[in-house]
Each structure stands twice: as C-alpha cells, then as structure tokens.
C-alpha positions in Angstrom: -2.6 1.8 -17.2 0.2 -0.1 -14.8 2.5 -2.6 -15.4 1.5 -6.3 -16.5 1.2 -8.6 -14.1 0.7 -12.5 -14.7 -0.9 -14.6 -11.9 -0.2 -18.0 -12.1 -2.9 -19.8 -10.1 -2.6 -23.3 -8.6 0.1 -24.2 -11.2 3.2 -24.3 -9.5 5.4 -25.9 -12.3 4.1 -23.3 -14.7 5.1 -20.7 -12.2 8.7 -22.4 -12.4 9.2 -22.3 -16.1 8.0 -18.8 -16.2 10.4 -17.5 -13.2 13.3 -19.2 -15.0 12.7 -17.1 -18.2 11.4 -14.0 -16.3 13.8 -11.4 -17.2 12.5 -12.4 -20.8 9.3 -11.2 -20.7 7.3 -8.1 -20.4 5.3 -8.8 -17.3 5.6 -9.6 -13.9 5.1 -13.1 -12.1 3.2 -14.0 -9.5 2.1 -17.2 -7.7 -0.9 -17.5 -6.1 -2.1 -20.8 -4.4 -5.2 -20.3 -2.4 -8.2 -18.2 -3.2 -7.9 -15.9 -0.7 -4.5 -14.8 -1.6 -6.0 -14.5 -5.1 -8.6 -12.0 -4.2 -6.2 -9.9 -2.1 -3.6 -10.0 -4.9 -6.4 -9.1 -7.9 -7.5 -6.1 -5.5 -4.0 -4.7 -5.1 -3.1 -5.1 -8.8 -5.0 -3.0 -11.6 -3.8 -4.5 -14.8 -3.7 -8.5 -14.2 -4.2 -12.0 -16.5 -4.7 -15.2 -14.6 -3.1 -18.5 -15.7 -4.6 -21.8 -14.6 -5.4 -25.4 -15.8 -9.2 -24.8 -15.2 -11.8 -22.3 -15.6 -13.3 -20.6 -12.7 -16.5 -19.0 -13.0 -15.5 -15.9 -10.6 -12.3 -15.0 -11.9 -12.1 -12.3 -15.1 -9.1 -12.1 -17.1 -8.2 -15.6 -17.2 -6.3 -17.8 -19.6 -7.0 -21.4 -19.3 -4.0 -24.0 -20.3 -5.7 -26.8 -20.6 -3.8 -29.3 -23.3 -0.3 -30.6 -22.3 2.2 -30.9 -23.5 2.5 -27.3 -24.8 4.9 -24.8 -26.6 5.8 -22.1 -24.0 6.6 -19.4 -27.0 2.7 -20.2 -28.0 1.9 -19.5 -24.3 3.6 -16.9 -23.8 2.5 -15.2 -27.3 -1.0 -15.8 -26.1 -0.4 -13.8 -23.0 1.0 -11.0 -24.8 -2.0 -10.8 -27.2 -4.5 -10.7 -23.9 -2.4 -8.0 -22.3 -2.5 -5.8 -25.7 -6.3 -6.8 -25.7 -7.0 -5.5 -22.4 -4.8 -2.2 -22.8 -6.6 -1.6 -26.3 -9.6 -1.9 -24.2 -8.5 0.1 -21.6 -7.6 3.1 -23.5 -10.7 2.9 -25.6 -12.8 4.3 -23.2 -13.2 7.9 -21.8 -15.1 9.4 -19.2 -17.4 12.6 -20.0 -19.4 14.0 -17.3 -21.8 10.6 -16.6 -21.2 9.0 -19.9 -18.7 7.1 -21.2 -17.3 7.5 -24.5 -16.2 3.9 -26.6 -13.6 4.9 -28.8 -13.7 1.7 -30.6 -17.4 1.6 -31.4 -17.6 5.2 -31.4 -20.8 5.1 -28.7 -21.5 7.3 -26.1 -22.7 5.6 -22.7 -25.4 6.7 -19.9 -26.5 3.7 -18.1 -28.0 1.7 -20.6 -28.3 3.6 -23.2 -26.0 3.8 -26.5 -26.2 6.5 -28.6 -23.9 6.3 -32.1 -21.6 9.0 -32.7 -20.0 9.7 -36.0 -15.8 10.3 -36.2 -16.2 14.2 -36.2 -18.6 14.0 -33.2 -16.2 12.0 -31.2 -13.6 14.1 -32.1 -15.3 17.3 -31.2 -16.2 15.9 -27.9 -12.9 14.9 -27.2 -11.2 18.3 -28.1 -13.8 20.5 -26.3 -13.3 17.6 -23.2 -9.7 18.3 -23.3 -9.7 22.5 -23.1 -10.1 24.3 -19.8 -11.3 27.3 -21.7 -14.3 27.8 -24.0 -13.4 26.8 -27.8 -14.6 29.2 -30.5 -15.8 27.8 -33.7 -12.9 28.6 -35.3 -10.4 27.1 -33.4 -12.8 23.6 -33.5 -12.5 24.3 -37.6 -9.1 24.7 -37.5 -8.0 21.5 -34.9 -11.2 19.3 -35.4 -11.8 19.7 -39.3 -8.5 20.9 -40.5 -10.0 24.0 -42.2 -8.0 27.3 -42.9 -9.2 30.2 -40.6 -10.4 32.3 -43.9 -13.3 29.7 -44.3 -16.7 30.1 -42.8 -17.2 28.7 -39.5 -21.1 28.0 -40.3 -20.2 24.2 -40.8 -18.8 23.9 -37.3 -21.9 25.9 -35.8 -24.2 23.6 -37.7 -22.3 20.4 -36.7 -22.6 21.6 -32.6 -26.0 22.2 -33.2 -26.6 18.7 -34.5 -24.4 17.3 -31.4 -26.9 19.1 -29.0 -29.7 18.4 -30.3 -29.0 14.6 -30.4 -28.1 14.7 -27.0 -31.1 16.3 -26.2 -33.4 14.0 -28.3 -31.7 10.6 -27.1 -30.7 11.2 -23.1 -32.8 14.5 -22.6 -29.4 16.3 -21.8 -29.9 19.7 -23.2 -26.6 21.0 -21.0 -24.1 18.6 -22.7 -22.3 21.3 -24.5 -23.2 24.6 -23.9 -22.3 28.3 -25.3 -20.0 30.4 -23.3 -18.5 33.9 -24.3 -18.5 32.7 -28.4 -17.1 29.4 -27.7 -18.6 25.6 -26.6 -17.7 24.0 -23.8 -18.3 20.8 -21.8 -19.1 21.4 -18.5 
C-alpha cells in the first residue's frame, strides 16, 4: 500500500491548518477545490482519505467534519484511525486464482459465494500459494502444523482431502489444490 494521502476537499481553512503542522503528520496533505480535480486526484492515488464539511454520496473513504469548533488533535487521531483501518482491510485480502481470501473473516470468496474456512485451512492455502514447487505432506506438517518430521503425515493428507472436497462441494472446483509428484500445489 502506498503513502497515505489526505485530500482536503472544498475546505480551505482546514487545509491551511494542516499545512502548518504537516511536518508533524504521517500523511501527505492535498487541497482540492472542485469535482474535476478531485476525480483526477483520486484516480492517481492508491491510498487516500478525503476530509470535507459535508457528505458526498459519490465519494468513498471520506471523513466528515460537521461540528465547529473542533479539536485538531482529535481530528488527526480520527484520520490516523481511518488510515489504519484502510491498511488493515487492504492487507486482509489475498487473491488466489479466481478467488479472494478475506483473512479477517477467514472466508474465501468467488463472485457472490462465500465459503467459511478454518484457520488451518487458510494457513494451508497461503503456504501452498507462496510455494513455487509442489509441497510435500511432510513440509506442510512441519511448516503449517508445526509437527516433527517423525510423525505420520496422515493428518495432512486427510486435511487436504477434506479441503479439496469442501471446494468441490461448494464451488464445483475439483482443481483448486492438485497433487503433483508427491506433493500439493495451487495452480
């Protein structure tokens, strides 16, 4: 996620206050005075929050300041909290093939279908996703389950079987996790 940008929209007095204290803040300050500039600014930036006096229905990631006078430190705290939420949400989604995993809710999503996963299932999928080569049951046992190598791998094999069945039953996908040369892989 890129640098944090605070867009102050049609709110010049607030912009002037923030410019004075900009060196003490952990976000870039941008003043925007009209819709056209706002749209082009939003299209250029990845990580932004818009602060304004009123709610605009066509604008996302917006913080509205309606009550005056207000404490600037509380505003800065609200801004920082909003940026933290955005970062948390951004980092919580992982793309896997045509699916999207929400790490916060432990769900895998395909179109409008959400499948609930266990923590171990999520960890298994992420481990397989990060590996360039097929992953052996022993490697999964050690790195996902934390078991020593002298234990049997039946637990891992059963777990993978159930996870594959879950994907087939819910999404009709029989190839989410494939077996290749004594290991498993997400293709």
